[in-house]
C-alpha positions in Angstrom: -40.8 -18.9 0.4 -41.3 -15.8 2.6 -38.6 -17.0 5.0 -36.1 -17.3 2.2 -36.8 -13.7 1.2 -36.0 -12.6 4.7 -32.8 -14.6 4.8 -31.8 -13.1 1.4 -32.6 -9.5 2.6 -30.7 -10.0 5.9 -27.6 -11.4 4.1 -27.7 -8.4 1.7 -27.9 -6.0 4.7 -25.0 -7.8 6.4 -22.9 -7.4 3.3 -23.8 -3.7 3.0 -23.0 -2.9 6.6 -19.8 -4.9 6.8 -17.6 -2.0 5.7 -17.5 -0.1 9.0 -14.1 -0.7 10.5 -13.5 -1.0 14.2 -10.5 1.2 14.9 -8.6 0.4 18.0 -5.5 1.7 19.9 -3.6 -1.2 18.3 -4.6 -0.8 14.6 -5.0 3.0 14.3 -1.4 3.7 13.1 -1.5 0.8 10.6 -4.9 1.9 9.2 -3.8 5.5 8.8 -0.6 4.7 6.9 -2.4 4.4 3.6 -3.2 8.1 3.5 -6.9 7.4 3.0 -9.6 9.9 4.0 -11.4 8.7 7.1 -14.5 9.7 9.1 -14.3 8.2 12.6 -17.2 7.9 15.0 -16.2 7.9 18.7 -18.9 6.1 20.7 -19.6 4.1 23.9 -21.8 1.1 24.1 -23.8 2.6 27.0 -24.4 5.9 25.3 -28.0 6.4 24.2 -27.3 9.1 21.7 -24.6 6.9 20.1 -27.1 4.1 19.7 -29.5 6.6 18.0 -26.8 7.9 15.7 -25.6 4.4 14.7 -28.3 3.8 12.1 -27.6 7.2 10.4 -23.9 6.4 10.4 -24.5 3.0 8.8 -26.7 4.6 6.2 -23.9 7.0 5.4 -21.5 4.1 5.0 -23.9 2.5 2.6 -24.3 5.7 0.6 -20.5 6.3 0.4 -19.9 2.7 -0.7 -22.6 2.8 -3.4 -21.3 6.1 -4.6 -17.7 4.9 -4.9 -16.4 7.7 -2.7 -12.9 7.4 -1.3 -13.8 8.0 2.3 -13.5 5.1 4.8 -15.7 5.0 7.8 -14.6 3.7 11.2 -15.9 3.4 14.7 -13.9 3.8 17.9 -15.3 2.4 21.2 -14.0 4.9 23.7 -14.4 2.4 26.6 -12.2 -0.2 25.0 -9.8 2.4 23.4 -9.2 5.2 26.0 -5.8 6.2 24.5 -7.2 6.8 21.1 -10.1 8.8 22.6 -7.5 10.9 24.6 -5.5 11.4 21.4 -8.5 13.2 19.8 -9.5 15.0 23.0 -12.9 13.3 23.1 -15.1 14.8 25.9 -18.7 14.2 24.6 -20.3 11.3 22.7 -20.9 10.7 19.9 -18.1 12.6 18.2 -17.1 12.6 14.6 -13.5 13.1 13.5 -12.4 13.7 10.0 -8.9 12.6 9.0 -7.4 13.7 5.6 -3.8 13.8 4.7 -3.0 12.3 8.1 -4.4 15.4 9.8 -7.4 14.9 12.2 -10.1 17.4 12.9 -13.2 17.1 15.0 -16.3 17.8 12.9 -19.1 17.5 15.4 -19.2 16.7 19.1 -22.0 15.7 21.3 -25.6 14.7 20.7 -27.1 17.8 19.1 -28.1 16.0 15.9 -30.1 13.2 17.6 
């Protein structure tokens, strides 16, 4: 019985965290065509501060989804997508970029909040 509760909790968590979208060099233009408001996290798999920030970013995704906000959250792996990182002039990780009306602005850069 206890095992079934764990399985149920894990499946609920998986559904809750499934909204984060992996943004790549290839799908960026297609995703931005809709005119939605976006918050992008630029990260690298080896970055310790990015790993610390990931739980907070996922919690934000959950709060936005439960509050029915019209902001979409995405993640950009700078190692796998160097052209997209260069497009936003990413020099420190993690970095958040806010995109509204197809205009991008860096909101925070570096690891000062960790």
